[in-house]
Structure formats: C-alpha cells, structure tokens
N, C-alpha and C positions, 0 to 999 in steps of 0.2 A: 321652743325648739320646733322646727318644721320636720315632719316625718315624711319620708319618701318610701313608697311601696316598691319593693323589688319585683321584677318580672323576669321570667326565664328568657335567656338569650337564644337557646336552641334546645331541642329535644333529640335524644338518640332515637332514630327510627325503630319502631317495634320489631322489624324484621331481624334485628340483631340482639333482641332480649335474651337469647339463649347463650350468649357469650359473656365472659368475665371482663369487666372494665378494669384495665390495669392503670390507666390514667386518662385525663382529659385536659384540654386547654382551649383557649381562644387565641388565635394568632393576631399579629399586628394589623392584618387586613380585615378582621372581624369574623372570620370563619371559625366555627367550633369543630374540634377534632377529638375523637375517642380512639384510644388504642385498645383493641380487644384481643383476647386469647380464648382458646377453647376451654381452658381451666385456669384456676388461680395458681400462683406460684406455691410450691410446697415449702413450708418453713424449714429452715436448716439444711435443706438439700442442695446439691450442686445445681447450678443453672445450666441446663442443656439448651442449646439454641432451639428456638421454636418459631413457627410462622405466626404472624399476627395480622390483624386487619385494622386499618385506619378508616373510620367512617367520618367523613367531613360534611358538615352542613354549612353552606355558604350563605352570606346575607342574601335574602330573597328566597331561601328555602331549598335550593338545588342540593342534591346529595351526591357525593363522590366516594367511591370505594378504592382503596389502595392496599394491596396485599404486600406485606413486608416479609422477606425471607431471612431466616436465621437470626432473629433478634436474641441478644444475649443478656439483656437487662432484667434482673429480678424485680426491682421496684423502680420502674422507669419514669423518666420525664420525657416529654414529647413537645416538639414544635415543628412548624412547617417552614420550609425555605421558600424564598420568592420564586424559584424555578419550578415549584411543585413537588420537590422532594421533601424528605423529613429528616429530622435529627432525633435520635433516641439516645438517652444517657442513663446509665445506671447510677443510682444515688450513692452507692458504696462500692468500694473495690476491695475484694478479699485478696489476701496474698497469693492464694493458689489459683485465682481466676485470671482471666485475660486483663492486663492493666489498661488496655485501650477500651475504656468503658463508654466512650461516645462513638456511636455509629451514624454515618451519613448515608441515607438512601436516596436514590434518584426517583423521579416521578413514576417509574415502573416498579418500584419496590425493591430494587437490587442495591445491595451495599456497595458504595463506591469508595468509602474510606472509613478509617477508624483512628482514634487518637485518645490520649489521656489528658484530662484537665485537672486531675487531683481528686482525692477522696472527699467524700461528704458533700455531695451536690444537694443543695436545697431548692434552687431556682434555676430554670433554663428558659431563655428567651431568644428568639431570632428577630432581629430588627429588619426594617424595610430594605436595607442594603445587603442583607444576608449574613451579617456578623452574628456570631453566637455569643451570647452573654451568659455566664455561669456565676451564680452566687453560692457560696459555701456555708456550711454550718460554722458557728463561731470557733470551732476547734481548728479550722484551717486559716492560717494567717493571711492568705491571699485575699480573702473577702470576696470581691467580685472581679471577674476578669472577662475580657473580650477576646474571642478567637476568630 
C-alpha cells in the first residue's frame, strides 16, 4: 500500500487567532474560507443575529476579508458563490426560529435573500455555476438537493 503524506491547503492568518472559528471550507475554485465570530455560540440559547467575518485565502496566498451582517446560523455551513458572495446555512431548524435557515450574502456582506431547504443539513456545496447543493442527515428523505 502506498502512503501519501497530507499537507495543509491553507492556514488561517494569525491576525484572526482571537476569534472563534464557526466553520471552514474550500470552495470549488480552491480558495479556503473561515467563518469567524467574536465568541462561540452558547449551547441551548436562542440564536441572535451576529456579525461574522469570512477570511478567505486564495490559491497563491492572497487574503480577502468579508464582513457578514446579521448571520442567524448557530452551527453553520459556508461556501462561496462565483460572484464573490457567500451562502451560510444553519444545520438545524428549531420550530421557534426563522424557518429560512439559508442566507445568501453579496460580495459586500449584505444579506440578499434567505430560504428554507429543510432541516438536518449535513453538507453544503456551491458549484461553478452557482447552484447550491445540500445534503441532509439520513432522517431527511430528500437526501441531496440542488437549489
């Protein structure tokens, strides 16, 4: 059996070490993105909208910062849209919370739309055409869907 050593794809720049990493991803174009908040979500508490920072490291090492306003996802998934915007989705939807758990942000970090894709999100991916793919836990009969 051949062994292959893994190497890091990208590192979160040290200037942001003081923030809490909510999630991270590598987009379809090879850029790494971290969604950061001032503090970790509080267990069991209501989710109040909060401002977040996306730190992006592009292939070649350039760093880009995008501030997102009024993020509502407690345990989020993140991916980048081809136009420079971002999609943030909450894994779970509580009955008393906003049912539109997917938020779409423009390249300036402003929410442009929100919608529901069903509870129990396990995977989120945006393809090169900008389609949003969502995979659900096995308890959701829809499995995987494209939006």
